[in-house]
C-alpha positions in Angstrom: 0.0 0.0 0.0 1.3 3.4 -0.9 1.3 6.4 1.5 1.8 10.0 0.7 4.9 12.0 1.7 6.1 9.7 4.4 5.6 5.9 4.8 3.6 4.7 7.8 5.5 1.8 9.2 4.3 -0.4 11.9 6.0 -3.6 12.8 3.6 -6.5 12.9 6.0 -8.9 14.5 4.1 -9.9 17.6 7.4 -11.0 19.1 10.4 -12.5 17.5 12.2 -13.2 20.8 12.3 -16.4 22.8 13.4 -16.8 26.4 16.5 -18.9 26.0 17.0 -21.7 28.4 20.2 -20.8 30.3 22.9 -23.5 30.0 24.6 -23.9 33.4 26.8 -26.6 35.0 23.9 -27.0 37.4 20.8 -28.1 35.5 18.5 -26.5 37.9 15.3 -27.7 36.1 16.2 -31.3 36.9 17.2 -30.5 40.5 14.4 -28.3 41.8 10.7 -27.9 41.1 9.5 -24.4 42.0 5.8 -24.9 42.6 4.2 -21.6 43.8 5.1 -18.0 44.2 3.4 -15.5 46.5 4.5 -11.9 45.9 3.6 -8.4 47.2 4.8 -5.6 44.9 4.8 -1.8 45.4 5.1 0.2 42.2 6.5 3.7 42.6 6.0 5.4 39.3 7.4 8.8 40.2 10.7 7.2 41.2 10.4 4.5 38.5 11.1 1.9 41.1 9.6 -1.4 42.2 9.9 -2.9 45.6 8.5 -6.1 47.0 8.7 -9.5 48.6 8.4 -12.8 46.9 8.2 -16.2 48.5 8.8 -19.4 46.5 7.7 -22.8 47.6 9.7 -25.6 46.0 10.7 -29.3 46.1 14.2 -30.6 45.9 14.4 -33.5 43.5 18.0 -34.4 44.1 20.8 -33.3 46.5 22.3 -29.9 45.6 24.8 -27.5 47.2 23.5 -24.3 45.6 20.7 -22.9 43.4 19.7 -19.6 41.9 16.9 -17.2 41.1 17.3 -14.7 38.2 17.4 -11.1 39.4 18.7 -8.4 37.1 20.2 -5.4 38.9 18.0 -6.1 41.9 19.1 -5.0 45.4 18.2 -7.5 48.2 17.2 -6.5 51.7 16.5 -10.0 52.9 17.0 -13.6 51.9 15.3 -16.4 53.9 15.6 -20.1 53.2 12.9 -22.1 55.0 12.3 -19.0 57.2 16.0 -18.6 58.3 18.6 -16.0 57.0 20.9 -17.7 54.6 24.1 -16.7 52.8 23.6 -15.6 49.2 25.6 -14.0 46.4 24.1 -11.4 44.1 25.9 -11.2 40.7 23.6 -8.5 39.3 22.1 -11.2 37.1 21.3 -14.0 39.6 20.9 -14.5 43.3 22.8 -17.6 44.3 21.9 -19.5 47.4 24.8 -21.6 48.8 23.3 -24.3 50.9 23.3 -28.0 50.9 19.8 -29.4 50.6 18.7 -33.1 50.3 15.6 -34.2 48.4 12.7 -32.8 50.2 9.3 -31.2 49.8 7.8 -27.9 51.2 10.9 -25.8 51.0 10.6 -22.0 50.8 12.8 -19.1 49.6 11.7 -15.5 50.5 13.3 -12.5 49.0 12.7 -8.8 49.9 14.0 -6.4 47.2 14.2 -3.0 45.6 14.9 -2.2 41.9 14.9 0.5 39.4 14.3 -1.6 36.3 16.6 -0.9 33.3 14.0 -2.5 31.1 10.9 -4.7 31.1 8.9 -2.1 33.1 8.0 1.2 31.3 6.8 4.3 33.0 5.0 6.5 30.4 4.6 10.2 31.0 5.4 10.2 34.8 8.1 12.9 34.3 5.7 15.2 32.4 4.3 18.2 34.1 0.8 17.7 35.4 -0.3 20.9 33.6 0.2 19.1 30.2 -2.4 16.5 31.3 -0.5 13.7 29.5 -2.0 10.2 30.1 0.2 8.3 32.5 0.7 4.5 32.1 2.9 1.7 33.4 3.3 -1.6 31.6 5.6 -4.5 31.4 7.2 -6.7 28.7 8.7 -10.0 29.8 9.6 -11.9 26.6 12.8 -10.6 25.2 13.3 -8.2 28.1 13.1 -10.6 31.1 10.7 -10.3 34.0 13.6 -10.8 36.3 14.2 -7.0 35.9 11.3 -6.3 38.3 10.6 -9.6 40.0 13.2 -12.2 41.1 12.0 -15.1 38.9 13.2 -17.5 36.2 14.5 -16.5 32.7 14.4 -20.2 31.7 11.0 -20.6 30.1 11.0 -24.3 31.1 10.5 -23.3 34.8 6.7 -23.0 35.4 5.3 -21.6 38.6 1.8 -20.7 39.9 2.0 -17.0 40.7 -0.3 -15.2 43.1 0.6 -11.5 43.2 -0.6 -8.5 45.1 0.2 -5.1 43.5 0.1 -1.7 45.2 -0.4 1.2 42.7 -1.6 4.9 42.9 -5.3 4.6 43.6 -6.4 6.6 40.5 -5.1 3.8 38.2 -6.9 0.7 36.9 -4.7 -2.3 36.9 -4.7 -5.4 34.7 -2.5 -8.4 35.5 -2.4 -12.2 35.2 -5.1 -14.2 37.0 -8.4 -13.5 38.6 -8.8 -10.4 40.7 -9.7 -11.7 44.1 -10.0 -8.4 46.0 -9.0 -4.7 46.2 -8.7 -2.2 49.0 -7.6 1.4 49.3 -5.2 2.8 51.8 -4.5 6.6 51.5 -3.1 7.2 48.0 -2.5 3.5 47.2 -4.9 0.8 46.0 -4.2 -2.9 46.6 -4.9 -5.4 43.9 -4.9 -9.2 44.6 -4.5 -11.4 41.6 -4.8 -15.2 41.9 -3.5 -17.8 39.4 -4.5 -21.5 39.7 -2.1 -23.0 37.2 1.6 -22.7 36.6 3.2 -20.5 33.9 6.6 -19.3 32.7 7.9 -16.1 34.2 8.3 -14.4 30.9 4.5 -14.3 30.6 4.0 -12.3 33.9 2.7 -8.8 33.2 0.8 -5.8 34.4 -0.6 -2.7 32.9 -1.9 0.3 34.8 -3.6 3.4 33.4 -6.7 5.5 33.6 -8.8 2.7 31.9 -12.4 2.0 31.5 -13.2 -1.7 31.6 -16.1 -3.5 29.8 -16.9 -7.0 30.7 -18.4 -9.8 28.6 -18.5 -13.6 28.7 -17.7 -16.3 26.2 -20.3 -18.9 25.2 -18.5 -21.4 27.6 -18.7 -18.9 30.5 -15.2 -17.5 30.5 -15.1 -13.9 31.8 -13.7 -11.5 29.1 -12.5 -8.0 30.0 -11.7 -5.2 27.6 -9.6 -2.2 28.8 -9.4 1.1 27.0 -8.2 4.6 28.0 -11.1 6.6 29.4 -10.4 9.4 26.9 -11.0 6.9 24.0 -13.9 5.0 25.5 -16.1 5.7 22.4 -13.7 3.4 20.4 -14.1 0.4 22.6 -16.6 -1.5 20.4 -14.7 -1.1 17.0 -11.3 -1.8 18.7 -12.5 -5.1 20.3 -14.9 -6.0 17.5 -15.3 -9.7 16.9 -13.4 -10.7 20.1 -16.1 -12.9 21.5 -16.5 -14.6 18.1 -12.7 -15.2 18.0 -12.7 -16.7 21.5 -15.6 -19.0 20.9 -14.2 -20.1 17.5 -10.8 -20.9 19.0 -12.2 -23.0 21.8 -14.4 -25.0 19.4 -11.7 -25.3 16.7 -8.9 -26.3 19.0 -11.1 -28.7 21.0 -9.5 -27.9 24.3 -11.2 -25.6 26.8 -9.6 -22.2 27.5 -7.0 -23.1 30.2 -7.1 -20.0 32.4 -9.6 -18.3 34.8 -10.4 -15.3 32.6 -9.1 -13.3 29.6 -8.2 -9.6 29.6 -6.7 -7.2 27.1 -5.3 -3.7 27.4 -3.6 -1.3 25.0 -0.6 0.7 26.1 1.3 3.6 24.5 4.7 3.0 22.9 4.6 -0.8 23.2 7.6 -2.6 21.9 5.6 -4.9 19.6 2.2 -5.2 18.2 1.0 -7.4 21.0 2.1 -9.8 23.7 0.3 -12.9 24.9 0.9 -12.7 28.6 -1.0 -15.4 30.3 -4.7 -14.4 30.4 -3.6 -10.7 30.1 -2.7 -9.6 26.6 -1.1 -6.2 26.1 -1.2 -4.6 22.7 -0.1 -1.3 21.1 -2.1 1.9 21.3 -1.9 2.2 17.6 -4.6 -0.5 17.2 -7.2 1.5 18.9 -9.7 2.5 16.2 -13.1 3.9 15.3 -15.4 2.3 12.8 -13.9 4.1 9.8 -10.4 3.1 10.8 -11.5 -0.5 11.3 -11.9 -0.8 7.6 -8.3 0.0 7.0 -6.3 -1.3 10.0 -7.9 -3.1 12.9 -6.9 -5.2 15.9 -8.6 -8.4 14.7 -5.5 -10.2 13.4 -3.3 -9.3 16.4 -6.3 -10.0 18.7 -6.7 -13.6 17.3 -3.0 -14.2 17.3 -2.4 -13.3 20.9 -5.5 -15.2 22.0 -4.4 -18.3 20.2 -1.1 -18.1 22.1 -3.1 -18.8 25.3 -3.0 -22.4 24.2 0.1 -22.4 22.0 2.9 -20.9 24.0 1.2 -20.2 27.3 -0.4 -23.6 28.0 2.2 -25.6 26.2 5.6 -23.8 25.9 8.4 -24.6 23.6 11.3 -26.6 25.1 14.0 -24.7 23.2 14.6 -21.9 20.7 14.5 -24.4 17.8 10.9 -25.2 18.8 9.8 -21.5 18.8 7.5 -22.1 15.8 5.3 -24.1 18.1 4.3 -20.7 19.5 4.3 -18.4 16.5 3.4 -20.7 13.7 0.5 -22.1 15.6 -0.7 -18.7 16.7 -0.5 -17.3 13.2 -2.3 -20.3 11.7 -5.1 -20.4 14.2 -5.5 -16.6 14.0 -5.9 -17.1 10.2 -8.6 -19.7 10.8 -10.4 -17.3 13.2 -10.2 -14.5 10.6 -11.5 -16.9 8.0 -14.5 -17.4 10.2 -15.0 -13.6 10.2 -13.9 -12.4 6.8 -14.3 -15.5 4.6 -12.4 -18.0 2.5 -11.0 -15.4 0.1 -9.3 -13.5 3.0 -7.8 -16.7 4.3 -6.3 -17.8 0.9 -5.2 -14.2 0.1 -3.2 -14.1 3.4 -1.6 -17.5 2.6 -0.9 -16.3 -1.0 0.8 -13.1 0.2 3.0 -14.8 2.8 3.8 -17.6 0.3 5.0 -15.0 -2.2 7.4 -13.5 0.4 8.6 -16.9 1.5 9.3 -18.0 -2.1 11.2 -14.8 -2.8 13.3 -15.3 0.3 13.9 -18.9 -0.7 14.7 -18.1 -4.3 17.3 -15.6 -3.1 19.0 -18.3 -1.0 17.8 -16.8 2.3 15.3 -19.4 3.2 15.4 -20.9 6.7 14.2 -24.1 8.4 11.2 -23.6 10.7 13.2 -25.4 13.3 16.2 -23.0 13.1 17.0 -21.4 16.5 16.9 -17.6 16.0 15.1 -17.7 12.7 13.3 -14.6 11.4 9.7 -13.8 12.2 8.7 -14.5 8.6 10.0 -18.1 9.1 8.5 -18.7 12.6 5.2 -17.0 11.9 4.3 -17.4 8.2 6.3 -20.5 7.2 5.1 -22.1 10.5 1.5 -21.4 9.5 2.1 -22.8 6.1 3.5 -26.0 7.7 0.2 -26.5 9.6 -1.9 -25.6 6.6 -0.2 -28.2 4.4 0.0 -30.8 7.3 -3.7 -30.5 7.8 -4.4 -31.1 4.1 -2.0 -34.1 4.2 -3.5 -36.0 7.2 -7.1 -34.6 7.0 -9.2 -32.5 9.4 -10.1 -35.3 11.8 -6.6 -36.6 12.4 -5.2 -33.1 12.6 -7.6 -31.9 15.2 -7.2 -35.1 17.2 -3.4 -34.6 17.2 -3.6 -31.0 18.3 -6.0 -31.9 21.1 -3.8 -34.8 22.3 -0.7 -32.6 22.1 -2.2 -29.9 24.2 -3.6 -32.3 26.8 -0.4 -34.3 27.1 1.9 -31.4 27.5 -0.4 -28.9 29.3 1.4 -26.6 31.7 4.7 -28.2 30.5 7.1 -27.7 27.6 7.2 -29.7 24.4 9.4 -30.1 21.3 8.7 -30.2 17.6 9.2 -34.0 17.7 6.6 -34.3 20.4 4.0 -32.6 18.2 4.8 -34.5 15.1 4.6 -37.8 17.1 1.1 -36.9 18.0 0.1 -36.3 14.4 1.8 -39.5 13.3 -0.2 -41.4 15.9 -3.5 -39.8 15.1 -3.1 -40.2 11.3 -1.2 -43.5 11.5 1.4 -42.3 9.0 5.1 -41.5 8.9 5.9 -37.8 8.5 9.7 -38.1 8.2 9.5 -36.9 4.5 7.1 -34.1 5.5 9.5 -33.0 8.3 12.5 -33.0 5.9 10.7 -30.8 3.3 8.6 -28.5 5.4 10.3 -28.2 8.8 14.0 -28.8 8.3 14.7 -27.6 4.8 15.7 -24.0 4.0 13.8 -23.9 0.8 10.1 -23.0 0.7 8.0 -25.7 -1.1 6.6 -23.3 -3.6 5.0 -25.8 -6.0 3.2 -27.6 -3.2 2.0 -24.3 -1.8 0.7 -23.1 -5.2 -1.1 -26.4 -5.7 -2.8 -25.9 -2.3 -3.8 -22.4 -3.1 -5.4 -23.5 -6.3 -8.0 -25.2 -4.2 -9.5 -21.7 -4.0 -11.4 -20.6 -7.1 -10.8 -17.0 -6.0 -7.0 -17.6 -6.2 -7.3 -19.2 -9.6 -9.2 -16.2 -10.9 -6.8 -13.8 -9.3 -3.8 -15.5 -10.8 -5.4 -15.3 -14.2 -5.7 -11.5 -13.8 -2.2 -11.2 -12.5 -1.0 -13.0 -15.6 -2.3 -10.0 -17.7 0.2 -7.5 -16.3 2.4 -7.4 -19.4 -0.6 -7.6 -21.8 -1.6 -4.5 -23.7 -4.7 -2.8 -22.3 -6.8 -3.1 -25.4 -6.2 -6.9 -25.5 -7.3 -7.4 -21.8 -10.0 -4.8 -21.6 -12.8 -7.4 -21.6 -11.2 -9.5 -18.9 -10.4 -6.6 -16.6 -13.9 -5.3 -17.0 -15.4 -8.7 -16.1 -13.3 -8.7 -13.0 -15.0 -5.5 -11.9 -18.5 -7.0 -12.3 -20.6 -7.4 -9.1 -19.7 -8.9 -6.7 -16.2 -7.6 -7.2 -13.3 -9.2 -5.2 -11.5 -6.8 -2.9 -8.2 -8.1 -4.0 -8.7 -8.8 -7.7 -10.5 -5.5 -8.1 -7.5 -3.7 -6.6 -5.2 -5.6 -9.0 -7.3 -4.3 -12.0 -6.8 -0.8 -10.8 -3.1 -1.2 -10.4 -2.9 -2.5 -14.0 -4.4 0.8 -15.1 -1.8 2.9 -13.3 -0.2 5.6 -15.5 -2.4 4.8 -18.5 -4.6 7.6 -19.9 -6.9 6.4 -22.7 -10.5 5.9 -23.5 -10.3 2.3 -22.3 -8.6 3.2 -19.0 -11.2 6.0 -18.3 -14.0 3.5 -19.0 -12.5 0.9 -16.6 -11.7 3.6 -14.0 -15.4 4.7 -14.1 -16.5 1.1 -13.6 -14.0 0.7 -10.7 -15.4 3.8 -9.0 -18.9 2.6 -9.5 -18.3 -0.8 -7.8 -18.5 1.3 -4.5 -16.0 -1.3 -3.1 -14.1 0.5 -0.5 -10.8 -1.3 -1.3 -11.1 -0.9 -5.0 -11.7 2.8 -4.6 -8.8 2.9 -2.1 -6.5 1.5 -4.8 -7.5 4.3 -7.1 -6.8 6.9 -4.4 -3.4 5.5 -3.7 -2.2 4.6 -7.2 -3.5 7.4 -9.4 -1.1 10.4 -9.7 -2.6 12.5 -12.5 -6.3 12.8 -12.3 -8.0 13.3 -15.6 -10.7 16.0 -15.8 -13.2 13.3 -16.7 -12.7 11.6 -13.3 -12.5 14.8 -11.2 -15.9 14.4 -9.6 -15.4 10.7 -9.0 -12.1 11.3 -7.4 -13.5 14.1 -5.2 -16.1 11.5 -4.0 -13.2 9.5 -2.4 -13.1 12.2 0.4 -16.4 10.7 1.6 -15.2 7.1 1.7 -15.2 5.2 5.0 -11.4 4.8 4.9 -8.7 7.1 6.4 -6.2 5.7 3.9 -8.5 6.8 1.1 -9.2 10.2 2.6 -5.5 10.9 3.2 -4.5 9.9 -0.3 -7.4 11.6 -2.0 -6.8 14.9 -0.2 -3.1 14.9 -1.3 -3.8 14.0 -4.9 -6.6 16.6 -5.2 -4.4 19.2 -3.7 -1.7 18.4 -6.3 -4.0 18.2 -9.3 -6.5 21.0 -8.8 -4.8 23.9 -7.0 -7.6 26.3 -7.8 -10.0 24.3 -5.6 -7.6 23.6 -2.6 -9.7 25.7 -0.2 -12.7 23.5 -0.8 -10.8 20.3 -0.1 -9.2 21.7 3.0 -12.6 23.0 4.2 -14.1 19.6 3.7 -11.4 17.7 5.7 -10.4 20.1 8.4 -12.2 18.1 11.2 -10.8 14.7 10.3 -8.2 13.2 12.6 -7.7 9.7 11.1 -5.9 6.9 12.8 -4.2 7.2 16.2 -1.2 8.7 14.3 -3.4 11.5 13.1 -2.6 10.7 9.5 -5.3 12.9 7.9 -4.9 15.7 10.4 -1.2 16.0 9.9 -1.5 16.0 6.2 -4.1 18.7 6.4 -1.9 20.8 8.7 1.0 20.5 6.3 -1.0 21.3 3.2 -2.4 24.3 5.0 1.1 25.5 5.7 2.2 25.1 2.1 -0.9 26.9 0.8 -0.3 30.5 2.0 -3.5 31.8 0.6 -5.6 29.5 2.8 -6.2 30.8 6.3 -3.1 33.1 6.3 -4.1 34.5 9.7 -3.8 31.0 11.2 -0.4 30.0 9.8 1.4 30.3 13.2 -1.4 28.4 15.0 -1.3 25.7 12.4 2.5 25.3 12.5 2.5 25.2 16.3 0.0 22.4 16.3 2.0 20.3 13.8 5.3 21.1 15.5 3.9 20.3 18.9 3.1 16.7 18.0 6.8 15.7 18.3 6.6 16.3 22.1 7.6 13.3 24.2 4.2 12.8 25.8 2.5 11.9 22.5 2.3 8.3 21.3 5.3 7.4 19.2 3.1 6.9 16.1 2.0 10.5 16.4 5.6 11.8 17.0 7.0 9.8 14.0 4.3 11.2 11.7 5.0 14.8 12.8 8.7 14.4 12.4 8.1 13.1 8.8 6.0 16.1 7.8 8.4 18.6 9.4 11.2 17.1 7.5 9.2 17.4 4.2 8.8 21.1 4.8 12.2 21.5 6.4 10.9 23.3 9.4 12.2 22.1 12.8 12.3 24.2 15.9 14.9 23.7 18.6 12.3 21.8 20.6 11.7 19.5 17.7 15.4 18.7 17.6 15.5 18.0 21.3 12.4 15.8 20.9 14.2 14.0 18.0 17.3 13.4 20.2 15.0 11.9 22.9 13.7 9.6 20.2 17.2 8.2 19.4 17.2 6.7 22.9 13.6 5.4 23.0 13.1 1.8 24.2 10.8 1.0 21.3 13.2 0.0 18.6 11.1 0.9 15.5 10.8 4.5 16.7 14.4 4.7 18.0 15.6 3.5 14.6 13.4 6.0 12.8 14.7 8.8 14.9 18.3 7.8 14.3 17.8 7.6 10.6 16.2 11.0 10.5 19.0 12.4 12.7 21.6 11.0 10.2 19.8 12.8 7.4 19.7 16.1 9.2 23.4 15.9 10.2 24.3 15.8 6.5 23.5 19.5 6.6 26.1 21.8 8.2 23.4 24.1 9.5 21.8 21.3 11.5 25.1 20.2 12.8 25.6 23.6 14.3 22.0 23.6 15.7 22.5 20.3 17.5 25.9 21.4 18.9 24.2 24.5 20.3 21.6 22.3 22.0 24.2 19.9 23.5 23.9 21.2 27.1 20.1 20.5 27.0 20.6 16.8 26.2 20.8 13.9 28.6 24.2 12.2 29.0 23.1 9.3 26.8 21.9 11.7 24.1 25.1 13.7 24.2 27.2 10.6 23.8 25.1 9.4 20.9 25.2 12.8 19.2 29.0 12.9 19.6 29.3 9.5 17.9 27.3 10.9 14.9 29.3 14.1 14.7 32.6 12.2 14.9 
């Protein structure tokens, strides 16, 4: 999809990190079984600190002389083994307990601690002046960042513990965390939240999110409590943001054939999240950018991420991969079952289109010699997610629905609350289908190449894909020779995908035939076909002017944004009308339409000349650190286009170069590199050096050197 002026980039890798089992001379997993943890945690957002006490109950399986708990940069106040003070060593990464213990049950380790987490806990807008009224949030990310940054716990995902945690937060915040809320109480400025878990889980799936949330409750058909969190300021977007959630939940329970394994299911969006979403046990956190209204839902919604993270509650949370080479058991399964859920909502064409698109990417990677086995430790997200989903799609076709579903059910029930390997899963399929899958494993799991021919044959089971491929084959054909076929592809009911392909094949062509086909494409009233016109057409023929103007009314922020820019470029004499018509439109959470409007206003001096300063101040102000990163990035992009940065914008950009969210940090660094190619900007940044943090100063110096 094309975007005007600056590309909107949002990483849709739900998480490419796996918690690596830590190799150690002491194989603790085989020596100790940690059963339960009871913790009480105080979160101090103004200080960005966490303090608490955690007590682990455990069983010694064989005699040991020492053991450890992971604790990153945590200061200990107290260490008690079975209620008595004990000698310990804090390495800054682990707490080692030196004590000989023979096989025994009912042991306990209690740790009292204080920490200022370097990562894994993120305090949003707590250092912003209250007068700005910036929304304040606190949230965690365990996978890839390690929960042991804020709670002495276990970085090894094989260690599963039942966690019961009490949190103390400022009383004006609503808190979401793993487990069932068993009680709350208020004491002065703090509110106590007691969360109870009934089953064991890996530490990397522990999480909490706290903000000024409104909470809506629902219930699945099977009676599981569903809770939906949203910032109070965006309460009106709750329904479109969480649209289809109950349908997805009910579908997954039925399709997987294993009851949802946790007490309830909660979801909350947070600002500046590191990924699109994270499947914390019974408590998914997702990025603020997925909050949407009903118009935005048509362009970019939460459904796919929603289904993916929900599927993880079985695949990853209930049964966890034994090693990094088994990571596709999380991501491939979650991607595949999310696709099945989306198929239930959006239909077969959507399902096969998603497989077709991912198959094209995988084949291109494979053809360039960059393919990877699904079982490769540290493979790319494309391999784990998309190739993993393809493995399951083809496997299901090979063994049949009945055997496949039986195998998945047996796999989940056999390894529930435990870890499993790829071989464990394949063994269940072989048993259910009574076949050998050694050849399948060699080709689909352990080979670098993507099985393109087999994938194409599978896709051809879809009549829609066959028809779409026929239209694709016409790309190099002269328009007059394919007019009839392209026109037929626009007949009712037009396919979203094939209709767009027809439009793309008209790009750059101005003739009587193309005008006729464009007219027909407009008249389909298909939002995505019309969107393709808005994003692909650069020169608007006079004959299509009224049709193109009608795009400003479409229920699509992508279409509105593209149409506004193209109309501004093609019909300068009517710019005032277009700006008047769109001045109240915000767009997505990144304010895509609003920021384009502000920029076009600024470069159209005859339009509202008395408001130029006000308009610039609004656009410039969106780089401020208290705005969501998707807003800041968009503002930086437009300011770069018009080459108009204030000193405050430059300070905000330097702040971005140290941001914990990698996609925004990388964007800020790339933009800084571009600006520093200009001697004038080099001098401006040098003049601002004393206003930068130490990290920002050091980074700037490396760039200047």
